[in-house]
Steps between C-alpha positions, in 0.01 A plus 500: 500500500628844409581664831612865524662552843244759613217249449666216692334381820736280699330483842393138538212584733349737240545247220346222709209726594414549132520126440255439784266778390501376138552123536386403150843454347566434133710182490727502195709202396682392188452167325575328173219693331600836646374701798186411697318734740217434743353716779512319835413617854810455714574482869824666611721347769693819569740356759616210287850560360642834394207613287208278597315209346181481291241225525210437265327236296409425142228291344636163389337578166736797465807385302725759661568282803639223278721757330631603841555140609694422183727806542570532874820699442328752270424819697146630516375856529196613700367852442286675762323807363411771751300816447541682165359821352525719193665836567404797284766768437232760564564452873865608472606854587763450228221497241427864577870590511642334189237270348770232478302219657344172391253253655625204701378210710572460870517153653645277768612151402705213639684226317602188692738246348568153626480128439172312515444170677192295418326340800239227459416428862148500641594643842710780350222595260234488772710726721567740216137542395389536862756775561425672170127496570545612861720792392244639258187420701641655820344843445146369457243505780404140424808348333471190286716204600615211286334268752163658416495296178437123506820307569470270196459807279811666647701180462401483134606861454837433662559209264457741211777742602874489549719713723777737406764647728745767385814585691554867419859574401452863395242774551471816293264777603423787265294793626462741207315771688614836360837503680665637185276811499575832678323557836237729345413236241464232767270728697292550187476123451375453856239775461384368164465141618305607807283774349431390145441130557269306724645151489694311766805436280553872430468592867738222599751620243468855631598375846798311358623799296472720810680243717791456259522874446531549876755220516710673235501815710294677234 
């Protein structure tokens, strides 16, 4: 990934927070027929190793797991996409001063690289789907539990999936959030995102731009 230094985010806790907030990672691997990509919800074991470990599962009908099993030494890439927004140059003070501005796109994104291990064990899979479900049902008043479904049905579902575990060997975080703009332009971006738009992504991006502007000492 192209990574200008001013867009680099190296704090592991910030990178891990994005991965947890946006757990649907795009799993990319390379096989004999070229690259394959599938979106998979992952669990992050943050304290495992230097960078963490990812756990997920694939349908046994999905040929990607066989590709991974056949090439265990081939690295895989998982992309976690955070918030993103279009940025109009009309918000920049520089537009009024020189007119030398163009549109851009702000975003936060993480790329995790590692080696995948395929796991076909009933207990591992049961634990993984219970934890995955519990994580995402936790905020509900009446959370659904795997045990709410009939046991024979759940056992049949488990037989139809296969586990994947990825030891992360490198993490790259890129927060492209107007750091390359002068302070007045960044202030204009924050105002525009907050005042001209009424969607959660724009307001979240406004907070991020403000935070990174403050971090840079304006």
